[in-house]
SEVOTOR-872284 format. One record per residue (C-alpha): x, y, z; residue number from 1. Coordinates in Angstrom, 3 decimals, decimal comma, padded with zeros to 6 digits, m for minus. Layout:
residues N
[atom [X; Y; Z]; NUM]
...
end
This chain:
residues 191
[atom [035,868; 020,177; m006,073]; 1]
[atom [034,824; 020,052; m003,144]; 2]
[atom [032,782; 023,145; m003,473]; 3]
[atom [030,888; 021,380; m006,197]; 4]
[atom [029,905; 018,107; m003,952]; 5]
[atom [029,151; 020,478; m001,357]; 6]
[atom [026,674; 021,993; m003,743]; 7]
[atom [025,095; 018,944; m005,029]; 8]
[atom [024,696; 017,784; m001,288]; 9]
[atom [022,706; 020,762; m000,335]; 10]
[atom [020,419; 020,505; m003,511]; 11]
[atom [019,972; 016,785; m002,851]; 12]
[atom [019,007; 017,658; 000,572]; 13]
[atom [016,972; 020,116; m000,442]; 14]
[atom [015,104; 018,374; m002,789]; 15]
[atom [014,921; 015,135; m000,236]; 16]
[atom [013,899; 017,228; 002,879]; 17]
[atom [010,292; 018,131; 000,360]; 18]
[atom [009,609; 014,483; m000,003]; 19]
[atom [007,742; 014,127; 003,651]; 20]
[atom [005,625; 017,481; 003,062]; 21]
[atom [004,949; 016,317; m000,579]; 22]
[atom [002,957; 013,492; 001,170]; 23]
[atom [001,625; 015,437; 003,775]; 24]
[atom [000,010; 017,635; 000,804]; 25]
[atom [m001,217; 014,199; m000,812]; 26]
[atom [m002,564; 012,123; 002,339]; 27]
[atom [m004,592; 014,307; 004,196]; 28]
[atom [m006,226; 015,269; 001,010]; 29]
[atom [m006,799; 011,962; m000,711]; 30]
[atom [m010,438; 012,662; m001,364]; 31]
[atom [m009,850; 015,904; m002,968]; 32]
[atom [m007,156; 014,871; m005,428]; 33]
[atom [m009,089; 011,646; m006,480]; 34]
[atom [m011,759; 014,219; m007,682]; 35]
[atom [m009,338; 015,611; m010,249]; 36]
[atom [m009,305; 013,910; m013,530]; 37]
[atom [m005,411; 013,993; m013,585]; 38]
[atom [m004,298; 014,757; m009,929]; 39]
[atom [m000,396; 014,517; m010,725]; 40]
[atom [m000,782; 017,468; m013,077]; 41]
[atom [m001,391; 019,866; m010,052]; 42]
[atom [000,974; 017,949; m007,667]; 43]
[atom [004,008; 017,584; m009,168]; 44]
[atom [004,429; 021,253; m010,069]; 45]
[atom [003,710; 022,271; m006,182]; 46]
[atom [006,476; 019,870; m005,112]; 47]
[atom [009,029; 021,233; m007,624]; 48]
[atom [007,789; 024,834; m006,096]; 49]
[atom [008,555; 023,360; m002,876]; 50]
[atom [012,103; 022,315; m004,152]; 51]
[atom [012,717; 025,819; m004,782]; 52]
[atom [011,299; 027,449; m001,641]; 53]
[atom [013,711; 024,981; 000,332]; 54]
[atom [016,604; 026,033; m001,525]; 55]
[atom [016,064; 029,685; m001,223]; 56]
[atom [015,242; 029,639; 002,046]; 57]
[atom [018,320; 027,559; 003,372]; 58]
[atom [020,655; 028,668; 000,216]; 59]
[atom [022,530; 031,215; 002,434]; 60]
[atom [024,119; 028,397; 004,759]; 61]
[atom [025,426; 026,261; 002,172]; 62]
[atom [028,643; 026,663; 002,857]; 63]
[atom [028,622; 026,479; 006,514]; 64]
[atom [030,526; 023,221; 007,383]; 65]
[atom [030,319; 021,380; 010,902]; 66]
[atom [033,632; 020,004; 010,970]; 67]
[atom [036,535; 020,228; 008,521]; 68]
[atom [037,528; 016,125; 008,272]; 69]
[atom [037,003; 014,068; 005,014]; 70]
[atom [036,882; 010,921; 006,805]; 71]
[atom [033,040; 011,400; 006,626]; 72]
[atom [032,855; 009,801; 003,126]; 73]
[atom [033,627; 006,457; 004,103]; 74]
[atom [030,488; 006,440; 006,320]; 75]
[atom [028,751; 008,394; 003,518]; 76]
[atom [029,845; 005,515; 001,123]; 77]
[atom [028,526; 003,260; 003,369]; 78]
[atom [024,828; 004,835; 003,955]; 79]
[atom [024,772; 005,576; 000,124]; 80]
[atom [025,302; 001,594; m000,874]; 81]
[atom [022,465; 000,897; 002,295]; 82]
[atom [020,125; 003,512; 000,747]; 83]
[atom [020,331; 002,374; m002,798]; 84]
[atom [019,870; m001,279; m001,572]; 85]
[atom [017,089; m000,695; 000,481]; 86]
[atom [015,531; 001,197; m002,834]; 87]
[atom [016,020; m001,705; m004,829]; 88]
[atom [014,634; m004,233; m002,456]; 89]
[atom [011,856; m001,665; m001,917]; 90]
[atom [010,856; m002,137; m005,469]; 91]
[atom [010,285; m005,871; m004,989]; 92]
[atom [006,902; m006,943; m004,906]; 93]
[atom [006,035; m003,408; m005,187]; 94]
[atom [004,725; m001,619; m008,809]; 95]
[atom [005,816; 001,681; m010,012]; 96]
[atom [002,302; 002,892; m009,796]; 97]
[atom [002,349; 002,144; m005,736]; 98]
[atom [005,728; 003,710; m005,300]; 99]
[atom [004,213; 006,647; m006,912]; 100]
[atom [001,122; 006,833; m004,802]; 101]
[atom [m001,479; 005,979; m007,444]; 102]
[atom [m003,462; 004,165; m005,102]; 103]
[atom [m004,254; 006,919; m002,803]; 104]
[atom [m005,112; 009,394; m005,215]; 105]
[atom [m006,480; 007,839; m008,478]; 106]
[atom [m010,236; 007,118; m007,965]; 107]
[atom [m011,136; 003,537; m008,408]; 108]
[atom [m007,814; 002,720; m008,821]; 109]
[atom [m007,424; m001,212; m009,409]; 110]
[atom [m004,124; m001,955; m007,498]; 111]
[atom [m005,226; m002,088; m003,903]; 112]
[atom [m002,834; m004,724; m002,264]; 113]
[atom [m001,218; m004,459; 001,057]; 114]
[atom [002,571; m005,763; 000,511]; 115]
[atom [003,927; m007,268; 003,692]; 116]
[atom [006,770; m009,510; 001,693]; 117]
[atom [010,341; m009,015; 001,152]; 118]
[atom [012,077; m005,734; 003,140]; 119]
[atom [008,276; m004,810; 003,876]; 120]
[atom [008,668; m007,895; 006,514]; 121]
[atom [010,971; m006,120; 008,079]; 122]
[atom [009,749; m002,333; 007,549]; 123]
[atom [006,715; m000,480; 006,699]; 124]
[atom [008,276; 002,171; 005,138]; 125]
[atom [011,785; 000,700; 003,771]; 126]
[atom [011,343; 003,996; 000,770]; 127]
[atom [011,742; 006,502; 003,891]; 128]
[atom [014,668; 004,406; 004,953]; 129]
[atom [016,485; 004,633; 001,907]; 130]
[atom [015,541; 008,544; 001,681]; 131]
[atom [016,839; 008,996; 005,554]; 132]
[atom [019,976; 006,944; 004,386]; 133]
[atom [020,817; 009,222; 001,624]; 134]
[atom [020,023; 012,528; 003,236]; 135]
[atom [022,381; 011,306; 006,315]; 136]
[atom [025,033; 010,432; 003,909]; 137]
[atom [024,949; 013,619; 002,283]; 138]
[atom [025,046; 015,312; 005,702]; 139]
[atom [028,062; 013,280; 006,423]; 140]
[atom [030,134; 013,362; 003,869]; 141]
[atom [029,351; 017,282; 002,671]; 142]
[atom [029,926; 017,945; 006,640]; 143]
[atom [027,257; 020,880; 005,949]; 144]
[atom [025,445; 022,313; 009,090]; 145]
[atom [022,481; 022,873; 006,289]; 146]
[atom [022,016; 018,993; 005,008]; 147]
[atom [021,799; 017,932; 008,974]; 148]
[atom [019,252; 021,009; 009,760]; 149]
[atom [017,440; 019,686; 006,506]; 150]
[atom [017,652; 015,830; 007,221]; 151]
[atom [016,287; 017,196; 010,956]; 152]
[atom [013,374; 018,908; 009,240]; 153]
[atom [012,639; 015,577; 006,928]; 154]
[atom [012,722; 013,236; 009,952]; 155]
[atom [009,972; 015,548; 011,535]; 156]
[atom [008,402; 016,077; 008,591]; 157]
[atom [008,559; 012,361; 007,831]; 158]
[atom [006,936; 011,114; 011,311]; 159]
[atom [003,654; 013,057; 011,038]; 160]
[atom [003,786; 011,658; 007,300]; 161]
[atom [004,463; 008,067; 008,341]; 162]
[atom [001,193; 008,709; 010,497]; 163]
[atom [m000,817; 010,252; 007,993]; 164]
[atom [m000,298; 007,146; 005,658]; 165]
[atom [m000,628; 004,658; 008,156]; 166]
[atom [m004,102; 005,786; 009,184]; 167]
[atom [m004,923; 006,080; 005,485]; 168]
[atom [m003,517; 002,506; 004,772]; 169]
[atom [m005,724; 001,355; 008,083]; 170]
[atom [m008,829; 002,903; 006,198]; 171]
[atom [m007,988; 000,604; 003,210]; 172]
[atom [m007,028; m002,197; 004,730]; 173]
[atom [m008,756; m002,559; 007,863]; 174]
[atom [m007,385; m005,259; 010,627]; 175]
[atom [m005,039; m006,591; 007,918]; 176]
[atom [m002,751; m003,729; 008,295]; 177]
[atom [m003,303; m003,253; 011,973]; 178]
[atom [m001,773; m006,959; 012,235]; 179]
[atom [000,729; m005,970; 010,088]; 180]
[atom [001,871; m002,397; 012,274]; 181]
[atom [001,684; m004,327; 015,209]; 182]
[atom [004,230; m006,730; 013,860]; 183]
[atom [006,470; m004,920; 011,721]; 184]
[atom [008,472; m001,287; 012,739]; 185]
[atom [007,862; 002,121; 010,417]; 186]
[atom [011,346; 003,074; 009,439]; 187]
[atom [014,057; 001,455; 012,016]; 188]
[atom [014,103; m002,168; 010,943]; 189]
[atom [013,726; m005,262; 012,679]; 190]
[atom [016,620; m007,458; 011,794]; 191]
end
């Protein structure tokens, strides 16, 4: 059973770790993607390829544990709960189209609004905070070195990606976004 859980943890972290790199593929090239008739038909397969690349590169280390205690699952349960709670709050006042990035890549997309209420009044990028909680939960519970390494990689990629996303939001919303960015932290919430 532990082996199956560790396998799932490794796969989950391999997929989660690709998320910042997916968005790094989108944000700097938003103008290019907007020129395509159906940008997600090109972007989605590229993202799936990333999953396989990350899994192939990290697969050899998926059995290496940092520690042997199972107590990590207690902390993991708290992080999973926090992550799902954050995801639920992130969906409020935010459409599925916004969560999927359609305003970024679909030309003349009509839904152009800056959401600053709800959880976004405390953290600008709550979905990324939810991802971080989930990755840390898998890492802590599974004890796998590779999960911690993938989490660190996602944090590094996420830091770059958040800068790219913030720059794009500033281009779209100008002073309104600059004021919002000044008041609200990117990922670590204001309590």
